[in-house]
C-alpha positions as CSV (number, residue, x, y, z in Angstrom):
1,M,-10.1,6.3,-2.6
2,C,-12.0,4.8,0.3
3,H,-14.7,6.2,2.5
4,A,-16.1,5.5,6.0
5,G,-15.2,2.0,7.0
6,P,-13.4,-0.9,5.4
7,V,-14.0,-0.9,1.6
8,A,-13.0,-3.4,-1.1
9,N,-12.7,-2.4,-4.6
10,G,-15.1,0.4,-4.1
11,N,-17.9,-1.7,-2.6
12,D,-18.9,-1.4,1.1
13,I,-18.1,-4.5,3.1
14,P,-21.0,-5.8,5.2
15,D,-21.0,-4.2,8.7
16,S,-21.0,-7.5,10.8
17,P,-18.6,-8.1,13.7
18,D,-17.1,-11.1,12.0
19,V,-16.3,-9.3,8.8
20,I,-15.0,-6.3,10.7
21,A,-12.8,-8.6,12.8
22,L,-11.5,-10.3,9.6
23,A,-10.6,-6.9,8.1
24,N,-8.9,-5.8,11.2
25,R,-6.9,-9.0,11.2
26,A,-5.8,-8.3,7.6
27,F,-4.7,-4.7,8.5
28,A,-2.8,-6.0,11.5
29,A,-1.1,-8.7,9.3
30,A,-0.1,-6.1,6.7
31,R,1.3,-3.8,9.4
32,A,3.2,-6.6,11.0
33,G,4.5,-8.0,7.7
34,R,2.9,-11.5,8.1
35,A,3.0,-12.4,4.4
36,D,1.9,-16.0,5.1
37,E,-1.2,-14.7,7.0
38,I,-2.0,-12.2,4.2
39,T,-1.8,-15.0,1.7
40,A,-4.2,-17.2,3.7
41,L,-6.6,-14.2,4.2
42,L,-6.6,-13.4,0.5
43,D,-7.2,-17.1,-0.3
44,A,-10.2,-16.9,2.2
45,G,-11.7,-14.0,0.2
46,V,-10.3,-10.9,1.8
47,P,-10.1,-8.3,-1.1
48,V,-6.5,-7.5,-2.1
49,N,-7.4,-3.7,-2.2
50,L,-9.2,-3.7,1.2
51,C,-8.7,-0.3,2.8
52,N,-9.4,1.1,6.2
53,E,-11.4,4.1,7.4
54,S,-8.4,6.4,6.3
55,G,-8.2,4.8,2.9
56,D,-5.0,3.0,3.7
57,T,-4.8,-0.3,1.7
58,L,-3.0,-3.4,2.8
59,V,-0.2,-2.5,0.5
60,M,0.1,1.0,2.0
61,L,0.4,-0.4,5.5
62,A,2.9,-3.1,4.5
63,S,5.0,-0.5,2.6
64,Y,5.0,2.1,5.3
65,H,5.9,-0.5,7.9
66,G,8.9,-1.8,5.8
67,H,7.6,-5.3,4.9
68,L,9.0,-6.1,1.5
69,A,7.9,-9.7,1.4
70,T,4.3,-8.7,2.2
71,V,4.3,-5.8,-0.3
72,K,5.5,-8.3,-3.0
73,T,2.8,-10.8,-2.0
74,L,0.1,-8.2,-2.3
75,I,1.3,-6.9,-5.6
76,D,1.7,-10.5,-6.9
77,R,-2.0,-11.0,-6.0
78,G,-3.1,-8.0,-7.8
79,A,-2.9,-5.1,-5.3
80,D,-3.0,-1.6,-6.8
81,A,0.5,-0.5,-5.9
82,G,-0.2,3.1,-6.5
83,R,-3.6,3.5,-4.8
84,A,-3.7,6.7,-2.7
85,N,-5.3,7.0,0.7
86,D,-8.0,9.6,1.5
87,R,-5.3,12.2,2.2
88,G,-3.7,11.6,-1.3
89,Q,-0.8,9.8,0.0
90,T,0.6,6.8,-2.0
91,P,2.5,3.8,-0.8
92,I,5.6,4.7,-2.8
93,A,5.7,8.2,-1.3
94,G,5.5,6.6,2.2
95,A,8.4,4.2,1.2
96,V,10.5,7.1,0.2
97,F,9.8,8.9,3.4
98,K,10.7,5.8,5.4
99,A,13.9,5.2,3.2
100,E,12.7,1.8,2.1
101,D,14.4,1.6,-1.2
102,E,13.7,-2.0,-1.9
103,I,10.0,-1.4,-1.4
104,V,10.2,1.6,-3.6
105,A,11.6,-0.6,-6.3
106,A,8.9,-3.3,-5.7
107,L,6.2,-0.6,-5.9
108,L,7.6,0.7,-9.2
109,D,7.8,-2.9,-10.6
110,G,4.1,-3.2,-9.5
111,G,3.0,-0.2,-11.5
112,A,3.2,2.7,-8.9
113,D,3.5,6.2,-10.3
114,P,6.1,8.2,-8.4
115,F,4.6,11.4,-9.7
116,A,1.1,10.7,-8.2
117,G,-0.1,11.8,-4.8
118,Q,0.3,14.7,-2.4
119,P,3.1,14.8,-1.8
120,S,4.3,12.6,-4.5
121,A,7.3,10.2,-4.2
122,V,9.2,12.6,-6.4
123,D,8.3,15.5,-4.1
124,T,9.3,13.5,-1.0
125,A,12.6,12.4,-2.7
126,R,13.4,16.1,-3.4
127,M,12.5,17.0,0.1
128,F,15.0,14.6,1.6
129,G,17.7,14.9,-1.1
130,R,17.3,11.4,-2.4
131,H,18.9,12.2,-5.8
132,E,19.4,8.5,-6.7
133,L,15.6,8.0,-6.4
134,L,14.9,11.1,-8.4
135,A,17.1,9.6,-11.2
136,L,15.3,6.3,-10.9
137,F,11.9,7.9,-11.1
138,E,13.0,9.9,-14.2
139,R,14.2,6.7,-15.9
140,N,10.9,4.9,-15.0
141,G,8.6,8.0,-15.8
């Protein structure tokens, strides 16, 4: 999990205005689903597991906002598909909550654990009566 301020792979990012602006640009691109911009930012050195002050990673933001291409881009570039934020929420649980089934599948393919997190994707699927997802999780679990 992350802590106070943008963090990459557990290492604090320097607290300079330029670096913070670059991190904020990456977060905005993930939320907006701008996969090409994410690719360019990663190529420029933005860490694929960058997370914000709440511990939300780029893949968490892209997942929650329903951007399949961006999620796949991040996973293909090595993003941790199952990394929980500071509240213990995972990208896959958020995708279940938002009924983003294609993103759920992409996250599973990327190694996300549907049994991890609080609430887990399994708990969320139960809560919303998503029996087809429960069956999918059992097959993958």
